[in-house]
PAZAPA-4460 file (N, C-alpha, C; in steps of 0.05 Angstrom, whole numbers, plus 32768, in hexadecimal, padded with zeros to 4 digits):
% residues 86
    n_x    n_y    n_z   ca_x   ca_y   ca_z    c_x    c_y    c_z   seq   type   mol
   8087   806D   7DD8   8084   807D   7DDF   8083   8090   7DDE     1      M     A
   807A   80AE   7DDB   8070   80C5   7DCB   808F   80DD   7DDF     2      S     A
   8094   80E9   7DD9   80A5   8100   7DED   808E   8110   7DF8     3      D     A
   8076   810C   7DEF   8061   811E   7E00   805B   8117   7E1C     4      R     A
   805A   80F3   7E0A   804F   80E3   7E2A   805C   80E2   7E3E     5      V     A
   8080   80E1   7E3B   8098   80D6   7E46   809F   8101   7E5F     6      V     A
   8090   810F   7E52   809A   8123   7E5F   807E   812E   7E71     7      Q     A
   806E   8123   7E64   8054   8130   7E7A   8059   8125   7E95     8      E     A
   8055   8137   7EA2   8052   812D   7EBB   8040   8114   7EC8     9      P     A
   8037   80FE   7ED9   8026   80EE   7ED5   8001   8102   7EE6    10      F     A
   8004   8102   7EF1   7FF7   811B   7EFC   7FE5   8128   7EE9    11      G     A
   7FF5   812F   7ED1   7FE9   8144   7EC7   7FDD   8129   7EB2    12      D     A
   7FEF   8113   7EAF   7FE4   8100   7E9A   7FC5   80F2   7E9A    13      R     A
   7FC5   80F7   7EC1   7FAD   80DF   7ECF   7F96   80EF   7ECF    14      Y     A
   7F96   8110   7EC9   7F8F   8116   7EE0   7F8D   811E   7EFB    15      G     A
   7F9D   811C   7F07   7F9A   8125   7F26   7FA3   8141   7F33    16      L     A
   7FB3   8149   7F22   7FB7   8160   7F25   7FA4   8176   7F25    17      D     A
   7F94   816D   7F1D   7F6E   817C   7F11   7F5D   817E   7F29    18      E     A
   7F6E   816C   7F48   7F69   8161   7F64   7F64   817A   7F74    19      A     A
   7F43   8182   7F84   7F50   819C   7F95   7F52   8198   7FAC    20      R     A
   7F42   817C   7FB2   7F41   8171   7FD4   7F4F   8153   7FCB    21      D     A
   7F4A   814B   7FE6   7F57   8132   7FE7   7F3C   811E   7FDF    22      L     A
   7F26   8121   7FE5   7F0B   8118   7FE2   7F11   811A   7FB4    23      G     A
   7F09   8133   7FA8   7F17   812E   7F90   7F2F   8123   7F7D    24      E     A
   7F42   811E   7F91   7F5E   810D   7F95   7F4C   80F1   7F91    25      Y     A
   7F3F   80E7   7FA1   7F3A   80CE   7FA2   7F24   80BD   7F92    26      A     A
   7F1B   80D0   7F83   7EFE   80CD   7F76   7F1C   80CA   7F5A    27      Q     A
   7F2A   80E1   7F50   7F3D   80D6   7F34   7F4A   80B4   7F3D    28      A     A
   7F52   80B9   7F4B   7F6E   8099   7F52   7F4A   808B   7F47    29      L     A
   7F32   8099   7F51   7F20   806C   7F55   7F1A   8071   7F35    30      T     A
   7F23   8086   7F2B   7F16   8085   7F16   7F2C   807D   7EF6    31      H     A
   7F46   8082   7F0C   7F5D   8076   7F00   7F5A   805B   7F09    32      L     A
   7F55   8054   7F1A   7F59   802B   7F1D   7F41   8029   7F03    33      V     A
   7F25   802B   7F0D   7F1B   8020   7EF4   7F24   8022   7ED6    34      E     A
   7F2D   8042   7ECE   7F3B   802F   7EBC   7F4B   8022   7EB0    35      Q     A
   7F5B   801F   7EBE   7F71   800F   7EC0   7F6D   7FED   7EC4    36      G     A
   7F4F   7FE7   7ED0   7F51   7FD0   7EC8   7F3E   7FD0   7EB0    37      R     A
   7F39   7FD3   7E99   7F30   7FD7   7E87   7F48   7FD8   7E7B    38      R     A
   7F5E   7FDC   7E7C   7F76   7FDD   7E6C   7F8B   7FC6   7E6D    39      E     A
   7F98   7FB5   7E54   7FAE   7F9D   7E58   7FBB   7FA9   7E6E    40      R     A
   7FB8   7F98   7E78   7FD4   7F99   7E89   7FE8   7F7F   7E7C    41      W     A
   7FF9   7F8B   7E90   8027   7F7B   7E84   8039   7F82   7EA3    42      V     A
   8041   7F6F   7EA6   804C   7F6D   7EBD   8067   7F80   7EBF    43      A     A
   8063   7F92   7ECF   8076   7FA7   7ED3   8084   7FA0   7EEA    44      V     A
   807D   7F8D   7F00   808D   7F93   7F1A   808F   7F74   7F24    45      L     A
   80A4   7F6D   7F31   80AF   7F4E   7F39   8092   7F4C   7F42    46      S     A
   809C   7F2D   7F5D   808C   7F23   7F63   8092   7F38   7F83    47      E     A
   80A8   7F2D   7F88   80AE   7F35   7F9C   80B0   7F56   7FA4    48      A     A
   80A9   7F6C   7F8B   80A2   7F87   7F86   8082   7F88   7F8A    49      E     A
   8076   7F7B   7F7E   805C   7F82   7F81   804C   7F74   7F9C    50      A     A
   8056   7F66   7FA7   8055   7F5A   7FC4   8059   7F72   7FD8    51      Y     A
   806E   7F7C   7FD5   807E   7F97   7FE3   806A   7FAA   7FE2    52      S     A
   8053   7FB5   7FC3   804D   7FC8   7FBB   8029   7FBD   7FD0    53      A     A
   8021   7F99   7FC7   8005   7F9A   7FDA   8015   7FA6   7FF4    54      A     A
   801E   7F9F   8007   8026   7F9D   8021   8022   7FC0   8030    55      E     A
   8035   7FCC   8017   8032   7FEA   8025   8017   7FF2   801B    56      L     A
   800B   7FF6   8005   7FED   7FFB   8000   7FD9   7FEF   8011    57      L     A
   7FDE   7FD3   801C   7FC9   7FCA   8033   7FD2   7FCF   8054    58      G     A
   7FDE   7FDF   8059   7FE7   7FE0   8074   7FDE   8000   8070    59      Q     A
   7FE3   801A   8059   7FD4   802B   8056   7FC1   801F   805C    60      F     A
   7FAB   8013   804C   7F98   801C   8052   7F89   8014   8069    61      A     A
   7F91   8004   807C   7F8D   7FFF   8094   7F8B   8016   80B1    62      Q     A
   7F9F   802C   80A3   7FA0   8045   80BB   7F88   804E   80AC    63      L     A
   7F79   8053   80A8   7F5A   8058   80A3   7F42   8055   809D    64      N     A
   7F3E   803D   8091   7F28   802D   8087   7F1E   803D   807E    65      P     A
   7F05   8055   807E   7F01   8058   8088   7F01   806D   806C    66      S     A
   7F1D   807A   8070   7F2C   8093   8059   7F24   8086   8044    67      G     A
   7F18   809B   8034   7F17   8093   8011   7F39   8093   8001    68      A     A
   7F4C   8098   8004   7F60   808D   7FFC   7F6C   8078   800B    69      V     A
   7F60   8076   8021   7F64   805D   8036   7F60   8040   8022    70      N     A
   7F49   8049   8017   7F37   8034   8012   7F43   8028   7FF4    71      Q     A
   7F3E   803C   7FE7   7F51   8044   7FD3   7F6D   8032   7FC9    72      L     A
   7F79   802F   7FDB   7F99   801F   7FE6   7F91   8004   7FEB    73      A     A
   7F74   8007   7FE7   7F71   7FE1   7FFB   7F64   7FCD   7FDD    74      A     A
   7F59   7FE5   7FC7   7F5C   7FD9   7FB0   7F71   7FC7   7F9E    75      T     A
   7F86   7FE3   7F97   7FA3   7FD2   7F91   7FB3   7FBF   7F9A    76      P     A
   7FAB   7FB8   7FBF   7FB8   7FAE   7FC8   7F9F   7F93   7FCA    77      A     A
   7F8A   7F8F   7FCC   7F84   7F73   7FC1   7F8D   7F6C   7FA9    78      S     A
   7F90   7F73   7F8F   7F86   7F69   7F6C   7FAC   7F67   7F74    79      R     A
   7FBF   7F79   7F7F   7FDA   7F62   7F8A   7FD3   7F52   7F89    80      L     A
   7FCC   7F4A   7FAB   7FCD   7F2F   7FB9   7FC3   7F1E   7FA5    81      Y     A
   7FAC   7F25   7F9C   7F98   7F10   7F8D   7FAF   7F00   7F76    82      H     A
   7FBA   7F15   7F67   7FC9   7F10   7F54   7FE0   7EFD   7F5E    83      R     A
   7FEE   7EFE   7F73   8010   7EF6   7F87   7FF7   7ED5   7F89    84      L     A
   7FD9   7ED9   7F88   7FCD   7EC5   7F90   7FD3   7EC0   7FBB    85      G     A
   7FDA   7ED6   7FBC   7FE3   7EDD   7FDB   7FC4   7ED9   7FF0    86      A     A
***
């Protein structure tokens, strides 16, 4: 991994810092999720960590089901649950 990648903040690297409001932030995150689906994936969490993350994302998604960021949280929650076989 290059020094530039390590030193560059995640928000800068993935274009999230450019969002001016919650709508643009949700769009940037949606684009990032779509990009991530095309990339090769590797296991980076244990099963317990993945389940915990899915629970947190799922609970957040249920707080405001019509909210753009909440709907976006439902996507990785669903994918994590699916991969865990839950």
